[in-house]
N, C-alpha and C positions, 0 to 999 in steps of 0.2 A: 726752335724750343728745342730745350735741354733732352738728351736720350734717358728715358726712364730707366731707374733703380730697380734692381729686383725687388727690393721692397715696397718701391712707389708700385709695380705692376702689383703685389699681392694685396695691395690694399683697395686697387681699383676691382682686382677679381671679386673680394669680399662683399663690394656693393650689391652686387646681382646675387647675392646670397640669400634664398628663402627666410622668411621668419621662422622663428622655433617652432619644432613640430608641434608643440603642446600650444599652439595658436597659429591654425589655419584658414582660411576664407571658408573651406568646407565645414567649420566648427562652429561658424557663426549660425543661428537657425533667425528665420525671419520670418515675423506675422504682421499683418495688419489688421486692425479692426474697423468694423464698419463706419466707425466716426472718425477714420482716418487716421487713428494712434498709430503711428509706424513702432513696432518692437523688436529689439535685437537680443538673444539671449545666447550666452556664451559660458558653457558649465567650465569649469576649473575647480579642482577639488583638492589643489596643495594646499588650503586652510580652509578652516571651516568659518568662513566668514564670506559676506557679500557684499558687494557696490552695487548701488540702485543709482542710477543718472538718468535726468530727465532734462533734455535741452530745449528749447522754443526758440523758433524763427523769429526773435525780437531781441532789438536792442535799439542804441539812440541812433540807428539808420530810419529806423520807422518812425520817429518823432518827426513833430513841427513845431514850430516857432509857437510860444506859448504854453505848451506840455514839453518841453526839454528835461530832460531826467527824470520822467514818469518812468520808465523800464529799471531805470537802479532804483526807484521809490517803491515799485510794486514787488521788488526782490525783498525789501524790508518788509513790507505789508503782508507778505506771502508767509511769514514765521509769528503773524500776531492774530491768529484767531479764525475760527469759522464758525459754523453753527454747533460742530460736534466737538471742538478743541479750543480751549478759551486761549486768550495770548499767551505764550510761551508754553504751553501744553505740547508742543510740538518736539521743541528740544527737551524736556525733562521726559517724557516716554521714551524717546531716542536713547537718551543717556540711561534710564532705568534698566533698557534694555542693552546696555553695554554698547552702544553706538553711537556715532559723532556725525555731524552734517557740516554743509557748508553752502554757500552759492556766490555766483556772479555773474556780473552784468558786463557784456561788452558793448561793443560799436553792432555787433550783427547778430549775437546772441545771446541768451540767459540761459545759465545753467544751476541743477537744483542735486547736489552730490550728497551719497548718503552710502556711509559704510557700517555695519552692522553683524553680528553673530546669525549663522544660518537660521537659528531656532527661531528669529524674529520677523522673519521672511513675511507674514501676513500682518500683521500690525503694520509693518512700514508700507507697505503698499496701500494700506487702506488709509495712511495718513495722507500720504502723496497724492492718490486721487483723490481724497476730500478736498484737499487744497488747490486741485485745479479746479474745481468747480464750484466751490462751498467758501472763498476767502470773501469777511464780509465786509472788508474796511471800516471797522464801527468807528464812528466820528470822533471820539474823545482819543481811542487809540490813533487814530489817522492822524490829529493835531499834535500827539506827544513825537510822533515819529517823524514828522515834516521837520520838527526841530531838531530832532539827531541828525537829519541828513543835512538840514542847513547846516548845522554846527561841523558836520562832515566836511563839509564843502569850506568853511572858513578855514578848518586846520590844513587840508590836504591842498588846496588851491590859493585862498587869499593869503594865506600867511605862510606859502610856500614861495619863494622868489622864483624858483627854477619853474615851479608849475605854473605860476601867473605868466610867464614869460613863453611858455610853450602852449598855455590857452590862447593866448593873442597870436602869435603866431600861425598858430594852426585854424586859427577863425579869420585871417588874413589871408593865408596863402588859399585856404577853400572856401570860395565864396558861395556857391549854389546847392552843392550836394549838402544833406544832414549830416555828414562828417564835420561840417564845418563847427559844429558844439562838441564838448568833451561828453561821456557819460555821465556826469555828475550834473551837467545840466548848469542852466544860467539861475541864478540866485533870484530873481525876481520871479520868474517861473515856480521854482521851488516853493515860493513863498504863496503862491497864487492859484495852483490848482485846485478844481474843485472836485468835489468825491465824484459827482455825475462823470466827469471827463476823465477820472481814474478806472472808474468802472466799467466805463464803454470801453476804454482800451484794454484791458485785462479781459473782458469777455470775447473781446477781438482777438488778440494774442495768444492768450494762456489757454487756448483749446487744444483738444486733442488731434486736431486735423492740423494742426503749428506744431507738432513735437514729435519727438521721438524718444524712444524709452529704452535702457540698456541695464541690462542685469547681467553681470558676470561673477560667478563666484559656484560655491558648493549649493547647488541646489540641482532637482530633477527638471527639466525642461517641461515635460507634459503636466509635472503639477505647478508649475510656477505660471506657465500659461494659463492653466484653470484660473489661477489666483487673480491674475490679470484680467482674464475676462469678467470675471465676478465686480471685479473693484471699478473697473475701466469702462467698460461695456456700455452702461447707461449714460455715460456722460454726451450730453448731446455736442456735436459739432459746431464750432462759431462760423461765423461767417467768413468770406474767403477774404482773409488779409489785402489790402491793398496793395500793389506794387508801387515802389521805389521809383519813379520813373526819370527823377532828375539829375542829369548828366554835368558834371562840373565841366564846363568851358577851357579851353588850352588857355594856360597862361601867356601873356602876350608881353611880359617884359620882368627884368627881376621887381621885387618888393623889400621893403626894409620897415622894421617895427623898430622902435625906442623906446623904453621903458625909463623913468627915473622915480624911484624910489629908496626907500631905507633899506641900507642891505651890507653887509660885511665883504662882501666880493661881487664882482658882477657877475653877471650868466649869459651866457653865449650859446646860440644855439641856429643851426642854418636846415631848412628840410626844401625837398625838391618833388615835386608829384612823381608819383611811383603806380606801376600797375597792381589790378587785382591778382589774387592769390590763382588764377586759374589763367593767367598771362603767359606767353612763352618766356618773357622773360623774368619772370616772378624768381624763377629756381637761379638763372646764374646771377641775379642780383642777392639773393640770400647767400650765395657763394662768397661775394665781393663785399658784403657786410661784415662777413668771418675778417676777412683781409685787413680790411679798415680799421674796424672796431673791437676785435675779440682778443681781449688779453695784452698782456705787456710786449707781444712780439706783434702787435698789429702796427701799420703803418702809420696811424696818428697818434696810438699813444707813445711809438717811438720819437716821432717828431716833436710834437707838443709838448710831451710829459718828460721824456726823458732827456734828447736833446738840448731843446731849446728851454725847458723848465716854463713855459707860459701856462702850463696847467697841472692841474692834481688828478684829473682824470677827464676820460673819453667816455662816451658811449650811443644809446641810439640803435638806429636799424631799421626794419622795417615791419611792419605786422599783416599777417595773414587775413586779407581783408576782400568783402564780396565786392567791393566796387574799389576802382583807384583811390588810393589815400596819399602816404607820405613815405618817403626816404629821411629819416631824421638824423642827423649828427649833432649830439650835444657836447658841449665844451665845458668844464669845470676848471673857469679860469684862477689861475692865483692871485690874491688882491694885487692889484696895483698892474698888471698883465696889461699887455699893448695889445686890445681887442683887434686892430688891423694887422697887427701881423698876427695875429692867430686868424685869421681869415685870409690873409696870405698863403700862409703854410696851407690850409685847408686848400684852396683853388690850385697851389703849386700840386699837391699829392691826387687831387682828383683829375688834373692836366696829365699826368704820368700814367696814371690809370688808362686814361681814355687812347693815350698813344700807344702805350704798349701792352696793355693788359697787366695781370700779374704774373707774379713768378712760378714756377713749378711747383716750389716748395709752400707757396704762400696757397695754391690750389689745392694741393694734398691736404694740407691743414684742416682747410674748411670743410673738403671732402669728409675728414675723419671727425671734426665737431659735429657735422650734421648727423652723419651716420650714429655717433655716439650717443648724441640727445635723442633721437627718434627711436632708438632700441631698449635706451635706460627709462623713457616713458612707458615702456612695456611690460616692467618686471614686475607689476603689481597688478591684482585685479581693477584696483581704482584707476590705473594707467592705461588698461586696455580698455575700460568704460570710457574713460576720457578722449582717447585717440578716437574709438569706434564712433562717437558723437562729435567729434572735430572734424570730421572726412565727410560725414553725413550733413552735417549744415554748410560746410565752406565749398565741398568739392561734388554734392550731389549723391554721394552714396559712401557708406564706409569701404566699400570695394576698394577704393582709391589707394586705401591703407596699405593695401599688400603690392601696391606697384609703384608708390611715392619714391621708395629708393631707385627703382629702373628708371624713373624720370630723371632725378638725381645724377645718377650716375653715366647718363647719355649726354650731360651738359660737358661741353668743350671750352676750354679756355679762353679762345676766342669770341664764344659768346658772353662772357664775362666782359670783355673789354666794350663789343658791340652795346651791350644792356648800358654799359657806364656811359657811353657815346650818347644813348639815348636820351638818358635821364638828367646827368648832370650838365646841364645846359644853363646858362646866364639868365635867358629867359624862363625857364621852369623853377627858380629860386625865389626862397623868400628866406632873408637874414634877419634874425633877432638879437638884440642887444639890453641886456637890464644893466644901469649904470647905477652904481651908489650914488645916494642923493647927494649933490656937490662934487661928484665926481667929474673928469672930462670924457668926453665923447671919445 
């Protein structure tokens, strides 16, 4: 290995630096209500605003055949009425108070995010507590929203060639585990969920014992906790959610997906089974992801886009997931590009990494990117709330937030090489190609 420069040593030293004094582990106050709701409070009086985030431990991973996509659908319906608030009233009340909100559904969790002036704390807590227990799924509204989600699937997947290829490759690579399907779900399920099925799922997973609530911003913790107890303590706990026990079996050989459809240009992707976020190999592979795919200095961009001009872009990477999922390499070929050559270049670059690892410069660049991304996400009250919830769900506790940079700092370049050798094998690979109708394979 090359001798480290003074600059490189300085960068490595920064990796072990603590979080800014304004955000320390001991500043987070933790409470748990009798119904199981975990509450994290962090006072931040920099601006007179508050971020209220609620995370549920539910995503497409918790679904089953026949109700795929229901987690995402419930996200939509949580804005569409309770006994106290008519459809759309949640948003109108929030906006009148000067706030805004959003929500998202992933493979492993669902999040509801609110930002508002500090003076609006009590009505915002009241509305969030109400929809945790009181969403009514009114039949006419449900059917209308079913149409919205079906349209979303048509636009985002069925009319998007890259997305339709990705969905087919994912479903081919992952056979047994619920990661087999995308968060949006299958169209036939979207069109056939019953209200009873949706309500049963909602009562099981959208309950206080399956949630963590995070409050960050300009408030006094004692007063905020009193409000949270006032509105949440009376919500009954739900039944214990059933565990996800299916384990994806090892892939026994390479797989290939070929789709022919109308398109202006081909699409190309390759995936490899990759570890869960708590695996020792996850951090080394995250570093490798940067070296392979991040920016114009990345290996695959230089080979495929700049040098051989086979593609107009590369992307992909690895998601943090509770169970093992996929390391994805997406290539956007130029019209008429030789897909066999693209695949050969990919294999050449992966072989180099498996043989020699990555360079010191690539390693330092990746470390800098990870560190920058991490700290950039903690500059706002919303970022802090989001990060605490993320580590609660994926790592079993917000405390991991304060040591995650130590874990990255401990990664050695040889671990990156060894992780690549474990993951980038022929038997672990699924290749997908979408060919414009009438094109050549």
